[in-house]
N, C-alpha and C positions, 0 to 999 in steps of 0.2 A: 256710550259703547263703540270702540272703533272697528271699522271695516279691516279686515286681515289683510296684510301688506298696506298695506296704506290704505145750524140753519144760518147760512150766511145771508145777511142782509144786503140788498141790492146796493151797493155804495155808488156815489156819485163817480162816474167815469172821467179821469181827467187825460184829457190828449197829451202824449209825450211830445217834447220837443229836442229836435236834433237827432244825431246819429245815436246808435248804442254806445259808441266809442265815447262820444260827448256826454252821455247820459251817466256813465260811470265816474267820469271826472266831477259830475256835479254833486252838491251837496243837499241834505234834506231842506236845508233853508232856503236854496235857491230853486229846487225843484221839488216842490209837495209831492210830485207825482211818485217820486221813489218812495216815501215813507208810507203813502196812500196804498201802495201794493203791498208792502209788509204787513201794514194794519189789516189790510183785507184778508190777506192770507192767514194771518192771526186770528180774524174774527170766525174764518172757516175751522181752523184746529180747534177752538173753544166748543164751537158747535158740534164737532166731529166726536170730540173728547165726551162731551156730555150724553151724545147718543149712544156712544159705545159704552158707558157706565152704565147706562139704563138696560142695555142687553145683558149685562153681567148679573146673573142670576143663578141659583144652585140649578145643575143638570143642563145649563147652556153648554154649547159646543165652541171651544175656541176658535178652530178654523171658520167657522161660519160667522163668528163676531168679527174676525178680521177682515174678512172679504167684504161685509156689510160696512164696515170701517171705510175701508178703502172706497167702497162705492158711493158713500155719503160724501167724502173728500171730492170726488171727482164729480157727483152732480152737483154739489155748492158752488165748486169752483167754475163749472159750465154756465152759472148764472149771473157770472160777472164779468165786466170787460168784454162785451159782446159786441160793443161797437166797432167798426172797421178802423174808426179814427184813432182808436187806443192804441193800434199796432201791437196789442199782445198776442202773440202767436202761440205762447206754452203756458199752459197752467194745470194744476192737480196735484198728483201726491209728489211731495217731497222727500217723505219717509213712510215705508207702508205701515199700515197699524198691526202693532204687535201686542201679544198679551204673555207676558212672562210671568209665571206662578212660583210662590213661594223661594224656593233656592235657585230657581232659574233668574239668571243675571238679565239677559234682555235677548232680542232678536228671534222671539219664538212667534212664529207665522206658519202654523204646521200646515200642511196638506190634508186634506180631509180624511184620508186613510191612515193618517198618522196622528190625529188630533187626540184630544182629551176632553172631558167634560168638567166644568166648573162645580168644586163642593163649597159647601158653608165653612167659613174659616180661610178659604184661600186668600193669601196676600197677592194682589194682582197689580201688575206693574204695566200700565197703559201707555203706548208711546207711539206717536204718529207725527206727521207734518205735512205742509203744503205749500207750495209755491206759486206765485203769480208774476209770470214773465221771468222767471228764475230767482227771485227774490223771496227768502224762505223763511218760513216760520215753524218751528217744532215746538212740541210740549210732550210732557209726560206726567203722571200723576199716580199715585198709589192708593189703593183701598184695599179694606179687608172684608170679604162678602159676608154679610149678615151682621154687621157690626152696629149696633143700636145704643145711644148714648144712656138709655134709662134701662134696658132688659138685657143688653148685651155688650157692655162696655170693654174694649180690647185691652189686655193686661200683660204683664209678662215681657218676654223680649219681643213680641210681635209690636208691642206698643213702643218699647224703647226703640226700636230700629225705625218706625216710622215717625216718631216725635225728633229723633236724633237727625234722620235724612231731611226733615221739615225745617229745622232750625239751622242745619247747615246751610241748606237752599236760600232761607230767608236773610241770613246773613250774608251769603254770597251775592244776593241782588244788591244789600246796601252796601257793598265793598267794590263793586264794579262801577267804578265812576271814572272820569278824566283824573289822570295824576296818579292813582293808586296803581299797584302793581298785581300781576296776577298770582304772586307768592303769597301776598297777604288773604287772600281768598283760600289758597291751600292750605295755609297755617290755622286759618278760622275753622276750616271742614276738619281738620285731625284734632283741634282743641275739642270742639262740640261734641264729636262722635265719641271721644273719649270719656266723656261726662257718663255718657248712656251704656258704657262697656261694649261699644260696638266698633267697627272699624270701617273707615272708607274703603271702596272698592279699587282695587288697582286696574291699572288699564284704561281707565275712564278720563277723556278728556273734553273741555268745553272749547269748542273752536270759535273764531270769528267765521264770518259768512258773508259773502258776496254774491254777485250775480252769478247763477249757475254754478256756486262752489259752497258745499256744506261743510267743508272741512279745510279751512284756511290755516296759515302756518302759525298764527298768534294763538296760543292755547292756555287755558288753565288745566293743570293737573290735578286731579281729585286726591291722588295719593302719590307724594314722591317717595321713592326708594333709591338705593344705591344703584339699581339697574335702570331705574325709569326716572328720568329728570327732564326737564325743559327749560328753556332760556328764560330768564325773568325779563319782562317788560313792563313797560305802563300803558295803561289803557289810553286811547285817544279820543278825541272829538271826532262824531260822525260814524265810529266802528259800530258794528251789529255783532254780538254774539248769542249764540245757544248756551245758556247755562245748564249743564247737565250733573246733577249731584246724586251719587249711589252711596248707600251703606249697608253694611252687613252685619248680622249677628255672628258670623262666622270670622276666619281670619282675613277675609278681604281679597282672598286670592284666587281668582275665577280660574275654573279650568274648561278646556273643550271637553265636548261629550260626543258620544256617536250619533245623537240627535240629529238629523237631516239639517242642512243649511237650506233655507228657502229665500234669504234676503241677500241681493247682490246690487254692484253697481257697476257699470262699465269703466273699464280700463282705457281712458281715451288716448293714454300715450302707448298702447300697443295695437298692432296689427297682425291678422292671419287670415288665409283663404281657408274657409271651412270646408271639411270634405263632404259631411252628412248633409242630406236634403233638410231633414228635421232641423238640423244646426242653423243652416242657413236662414231657413223660415224664421226660426225663433229668435235670431240675431237681428233679423231685419225687424221685426215686429216691436222688439225692445228697444231698439236703435230709433224707431218712430216714436213710441210712446215714453221711453224715459232716457234720454238721450244724455243726460248729466247726473240724474238724481237715483237713489236706490230705490228697488221695487221689491215685490215678493213675487215668486212663481206661482205661489198658491192662488194668487187672485187672477192669474192669467186664464183664459176660457179653456184653453187646452193644457191642463198641468201636465197630463201625460207626455206629451211631445216636448213640454218644458223640459221634463226629467232628462230626457235624450240630449237636447239641445244644449243645456246648462253645463252636461258633462264636458263635451267636446270645448265649450266656451272657457270654461275653468282651465282644463288641460293645456289651453293655449294661451294663459294669461289674458284673456279679454274681458275678463270679469273679476272686480274683488269681492270676496265674500265677507259676510257679516255672520259669522258661526254663532252657535248657540251656545252660550257659556254658562256654568253652574257653579253654585257653591256647594259645600257638602251638603248632603241629604240631612233633614232636620233643620237646617238653618234658614233665614230669612234675608231678602233683600229687598229695600225700598228705595224709591227712585222719585225725583222730582226734577222736572224739565222745563224751561220758559227762553222766550226771546227776548233780549234788550237791546234796546237802541240809544247810543250815547249822543244826546243832542247837544248843542250850544246851552240849551234852559236846562238842562241835567239829563239823567236817565229815565227811559220811559219803557216799563216792562209791558209787552204786547199781549202776552198771554199767560195761562194757567188759570187754575181753579183755586177758591178758596179752600183753608184748611180747617176740616171740622174738627177741631182739637176736643170737643166733648166727648167725642167717640173713644178717646183715648186716654189712658191712665198710667203714668210711670213712677217708680218709686225713685228716680233721680231728678235732681233739679241742677239747673246751670247757676252757679255762685260766682264766677270769674266777673268781676265788676266790668271789666272792658266789655266783654261778649254781653252781658246783661243790659249794658248801655247802648250797645251797638243796636240790639234787637229791639230796643225801646224805642230808638229813634223813628220818627215818622218815615214810612216806607218810600221807595221811589214812586214816582208818577205812574201808578198802575191804571191800566185802560180797563183791564177784566178782572184783575185779582182781588 
């Protein structure tokens, strides 16, 4: 989803060589330190994702889970690259923990007094990210609360949308490789989702990522329409993408709601002299903690002051908003996301969790030979999937 307007194991710490400018020009082959940072961030996201899933039980409060997820990312990031020789000055949250339930499409990290509790049967999309020295790994996973392969298998349109989203996601991971194009991925998502009588969600982009940048210009569009199109391009060696696939049982046309926006990112291109004391303190704090990455005001210590500060910052275009979008009530949206690196030796998927297919049963089945053959191919080199 786009902004409006635009247990981690201690890894071997690799000393960086050269300046930051030189580092960005290096490849993963010539500078293993770059790939190691992506991998370390990916390990942290996977551990945080597993931790958040363990907290998702009936009666659990969404706001509390999101806060705990963010703390987990920051705690685990604090354990790695601690040597001064590493020259890593920034690490932590690259995207705040969000739990978007049922028809809510994304970016739901509510304030404590605006939260809700999970109930059995909820379809929960967990989305989060970590960065090490600005190198980002993001992931998302969908679960149905209370699903059990033997006693409570998920069926009907809930199963259809989750299976559709996962098959679209798996196809995308196999198609994102050097020489292929972004439109091949978009067409596969459209074809697969149609099999299950579902629709790809509009407005979703998978971006290439670079140091301190989570939304590069090269993108894969989840669903192309007359109003929403992107330039076709070929994937190239040494590129990194965050593959984000979202599928809906509804029309696939998300809409803004009155639910408070809590996820923001600094608009680095804009400047303004804030008038209110609370606003100046808020902006100072987030500039130190989240200079280039999205954050949630729900995880800030003083959320009350943040409400005041964020209002003036938004009014003067100092922040990009990630609004909470929803489908129609009664519909369901599923999401899967992972970070993929295109190496000279092939594609490497850095994070994401295995799909528990035994939990779901659909009456629909993919029969298109091209897609069947694609999904039957050996997956790209997974590190964690």
